[in-house]
N, C-alpha and C positions, 0 to 999 in steps of 0.2 A: 214618515216612512218613505224609503227610497223606492221608486218604481223601476222595474226592469226597462232597459233600453229597448227600443223597437227591434234592434238586431237580435237581442237575446230572446225576445218574444217570438220572433220568426224562427229562430233556431229551435226553441221549445216546441212550437207548433209543428215544425218539420220533423222533429224526433217523434212526436206523438203520431203524426200521420204515417211515418215509416214503421213505427211499432204496430199500429193498427193494420197496415198493409201486410206486414210479416205475419201477424196473427191470422189474418184472413187467408193468406196463402197456405199457412200450416193447416188451417181447418179444411181448405179445399183438398190439399194433398192427402191428409189423413182420412177424409171422407170419400174422395173419389179415386185416390191412387190405387187401392187394391182392386176396385171394380175395373179400372182402366187396364191394369195389368192382366187380370183374369180374362177380360174380353179380347185382348190382343193375342194372348197365348193359347186360348182354347176355342178356336173357331170351328164352325161347321162349313164344309165345302159348299160354295154357292152354286149348287146345281139343283135343278128341279127333281124332286123325288117322284118315282113312278107311283101311280095309283095302285092301291092294294085291292085285289079281288076279294069277293065276299067269302069264298071258300078258304082262302089264305087267312083272312081275318078271323074266321071261325076257328081254324086250327091254332092260330096264334093265341087267341083268347083262352084256349084250353091248355096251354103249355105252362109248365113250372120253369120259369126263366131265371137263371142265375148267371151273373157276370162277376168274374174273378177280380177285377181291378179298376178302381176309380179313385183319383186323388182329390176328390171334391172337398174334403175337409180343410184343404190347404188355403183356400182363397177367401175366406171370411164372408162368404155369402150365407144368407139365411136360407138353409136348405128346406125349411118348412114351407117356403113360398116359391112360386114359380118365377123363374128369372128369364129375362130376354136374352141372356148370353150364357156361356158355359154349356155343360152337357148333362148334368144330373141335379135333380132336386126331387123332393117327395112327390109333388104333383106330377112331374114328368115320369117318375118311376111307376106311378099308378097308371098313367096314360099308356105306358109301354108294356103294362102287365108284367112288371118285373117282380118276381117273388123274393129274391134276395140279391142285394148289391153288396159286394165286399168292398169296404172303404179302406184303402191303403194309406198309410200315414208316411209322409215324406219329412225328413228332419234335416237333411243337408244336401245341397246341390252345388257343385263346383262352378266357378266363374273364371274363364269362359267354359261353357259346357261343350265338351268334345265327344265324338263317338269313340275315340281311342286316346289313351295316354293322359287321362286326368289325374293330377295329384290330389291329395286329400286335404290340402291346406287352405282352401278357400270355401266361402259359404255365402250363397246368395239368399238363403232362407232368412237370414237375419234381417234383411230389408223388409220382407213381408211381415216378419214378427213385429218390427217397429211400426210399420204402417198400420197394422191391424191392432196395435196396442195389446199385444200378447203380454202376459205377466213377465216381470223382470226375470224370474227364475228361468224362463225359456231362452233368454238372450244368449247365454253361454252354455246351456246344458241341452244336449240332444235328447237325453232321456226325458227331460221335462217337456220338451216340445212334443214328444210322442204322447206323453200322459195328458198334456193340455188338449191335443186333438181328440184323444179318446173321450175326454169330458165333453167335448163339443158334440160327439155322437150321442152320448147319454142325454145331453140337453135337448137334442133334436127329438128323442123319444119322449121326453117330458113335455115338449111343446106340441107334439102331435101324437098323443098316446093311442088315439083311435085309428091312426093312419100309418104309423111307423113303429116297429119294434126292433130292439137290439137282440141278436141271437148270441148266446154264449155257451150253450150246452144242448144236449139232445132233448132235454125236457122243454127248453125254450122253443127249439125247432119244431117238435111235434105239436106243441100247443099252438104255435103260429100257423102251421100247415092246416091244423084242424079248423082254426077260425077262418082261414082263407077258403078252405073247402066249403065252409058253411055260407059263403057269399059275402063275408065282410071285406070291404074295400081297404085292404091293408097291404103294406109292403114291409120289407125288413132289411137290416144291415148287420154286417159282421166285420170285426176289425182285423186288419192285417198291417204288418210293418214292412216298409220298403227300405231295407238296408239295416244290417245289424250294427252299424256304427252307433245307433241309438243305445246300444248296451254300454257304450263308453268303456269297454274292456272288462266289464264286471259280470260274471256269470249270474249273480243273484238278481240282476236287473231283468233277466228272463221271468223270474217269479213276479216282480213288480208289474211287468207288462201283462202277464197272465191275469193277475188280480184286477187289472184295469180293463180286462175284456178282450185282449188280443188273443187270437186263436191261430194266427199264421204269421210266420216271420220269413221275409226275404233276406237271405244271408248277405247279399251285397246290392249296391245300387250303382252309382256312376264312378266309384273309385274303390280301391282296396281299403279294407278296414281290419280291425284286430281279429275278426272272425274268419274272413274269407276274401279271396281275390275276386275282382270284378272283370268282366269282359271289356270294360272301358278303362281299367286301371293301368298303372305303370308296370307292375311286376308280373301280371298274369299268374299270380301265385294261386295255390289251392287252399284247402281248409287248414287252419292253424290248430295247434293243440287246444286253444280256447274254443275254437270252432267245433272240435270233436266233442268237447264237454257240453257245448250249447246244443248240439244235435241230441245228445243223450238226455239232457234236461228237458228239451222239448218233447221227446218221446214219453218221458215220465209224466208230463203234463197234458199229453194228447194234443199238442200243437202241431200244425202242419208246416212242413218245410217247403219254402218257395225258392226255386232255383232261377227265377227271372234275373237277368243281368249278371249271373254268375259266370266266372271264367270257365273255360273248358276243364281246367285242372280241378277247380272246385266241384264241378258237376261230377267228374270221375271220382273224386275223393268221397263225396257224400254217398254216391251210389255203391261204393265199396263197403261202407259201414252201416248203412241204413237197413233196417228190417221192416220198414213201413213204407207205404206209398208216398211219393213226393209229387209235387205239382210244379208247373211253371205258369205263373198267374197271367202273364202277358208276353207274347213273343211272336216271332215269325219263324219260318222254316227255310233252310237253305234251298230246298227243292223248288221253291217258287220265287224266292227273293234273297239274293246274297246280302249278307249283313253281318257285322261283327258279333252280334249277340243272337242271331237267328240260329235255330237248332239244326244240327246235321242229322242225317238219317240214322247214324249210329246212336246219337243222343236220344232221338225219338224212341228207338227200340229199347234202349236201356231204361228210360223213364217209364215206358209202358210196361216193362217187365216187372217193375215194382208194384204194378197196379195203379200207377199214377196217371195224371191227366195233364194235357197241354192246352193252355188257354191262348187262342189265336187273337192277336191284336187287330185293331181297326185302322192304324195309321200307316203312312206311306212307307217308312223304312222297315216296317214289319211285313207288309204284304206287297210292296212295290205297286201301289195304286191308291187312288182316292175314291174308289167306288165299291159297291157291294160285291161285284164280281171278283175283285182281288181278294177279299176276305174269304169268299166261298172257295176260290181256287186253293188257298192255303188249307182250309178245312178239309177239302177233298183230298189233298195230298197226304195229310196226316192219317186220314181214314184208310187210304190205300197202303200206307206204310205199316200202320200198327193196329188198325181196326177202329170200329165206330165207338168203342167204349172208352177211348182215351183222348178225346178231343172235347173242347169246351170253349166258352167265350172269355176273352181277356181284353176288353175294349181299350183300356187305358184312358177312359173318359176323364176329362179335366186334368190330364197329365201333361199339359203344355204341348198338345198335339192337335192337328187338324184331323177331323173324322168326317165320314160322309153323311152321318146322321146323328142326332142326339138320342138319349135313352128313350124318349117318348116315341121315337120312330123305329124301334127295334123290329117292328113287323116287316120292315124292308129286308132284313136278313132272313126272316122266315120265308118270305117270298123268293128271295134269291136262292135259298137252299132247295125249295121245292122245284124251282125252274131248272136247277142243276141235276134233278133226278133223285134227290134224297126222298125216302119214304117218310110218312108221318111218324113212324116209330123211330127212324133215324133222327129226325128233327127234334123229337122229344129228348133224346139222349144228348145231342149236341147243345141244345139250348138250355139244358139245366140238369137233366136227370143223372148224367155222369158225375157232376159235382155233388148233387144231393146224395147220391149213393156213398160217396166218400165222406161227406159230413155225417151222415147217419151212422157210419162205422166208427169214425175216429174223433168226433167231438166228445168232450167230457160228458159222462152220462148225467151228472147232477151238478148243481151249483157248488 
């Protein structure tokens, strides 16, 4: 039997070592990559938080708190466990006394991400899908990405049935509120879609998303799609013929229309045809912070005239600040323009933004509102009752 030469043996050993190193690197990338990305993109401002007075904490503990927007399903974290990074998980929702967190699903983000002029032909979400080992069906299908993230929320309920519930209809909501009122330490989530590009141009996909638990659809995200124009897109177009049909189908299914990220023309077009309240899940206002997607006074008044609600965001380009005071100023401005019944919270937690506090420290906002002169009744509406009223009116009555 011929023996391999020493040179061939060295080459073979070198190949084996290289292969082992490559495998080890892949393991590190696939295990640590998503966490590294999420930690870098979802920071909390490094500033000391003020202590909370006992009377503020008592008020905060009595509130029904609802936040309209968090992208926490995108990052592959186990949301049943408390994390040292990011903004939202079940333990921190409970610590912050959050009654209902709306989990919004992202399916496509352009590269590079611009505040204006984004085309629709790039996709950075595929990198997260590969790193997190999403099913192959999600690699090329935006609808499948939305449905996969919806399943993740259902799995979260299965992992934490005594602490977390998914809300899909008024029956779910009423049963949940009753258990919370009885003292059960439980929080809840509801599904929203960020950008109707996930419909992939098909009206029937609205029904597929509804069946998966989605109860709110944002018509556009960072680029124009087959349904509507985006404030960040190329054309600044409005609602398309398909978009008009989507609005009608959503009304038939009792799904809420979200105008966050929508172009001015899209907002005008929707408000001309809708007979139901609309909301803006996360935004700023031009009156306190100029920005391409922040709402004008006219838009605030139009949205409020439908009975709708404006969710104020917590990040810098929404409120022109990194502190609670900037958020409170934007909330105060909306109240002065359209009244206390039309403002809510739209944090954009885990939305690749820096925020002044995570969801566990939502009492910082309660204190900031009180210090700004809002009454306890006002704070109850701002922190959740305005949205609760909308959900109790317009969620589907039964499964």
